[in-house]
C-alpha positions, 0 to 999 in steps of 0.5 A: 766761393764753392769751397766755403759753401761746401764746408758749410753744407757738409756741417749744417749742424754746426751752421744751425747751432751758431745760428740759434746761438746767435739768436739766443744771445740777441734775445738775451741782450734785449731782455737784460737792457735796463728798463726805462720808464715810459712817459706817455704824453 
């Protein structure tokens, strides 16, 4: 496990890039869903 954490701490720019990219993809997936008409009762 220490080997993996050593790799991650040595490449923090790549780790944060993937983290930010995942957030962007998640946001696009939410925004691009077809809009449902809200029915208020």
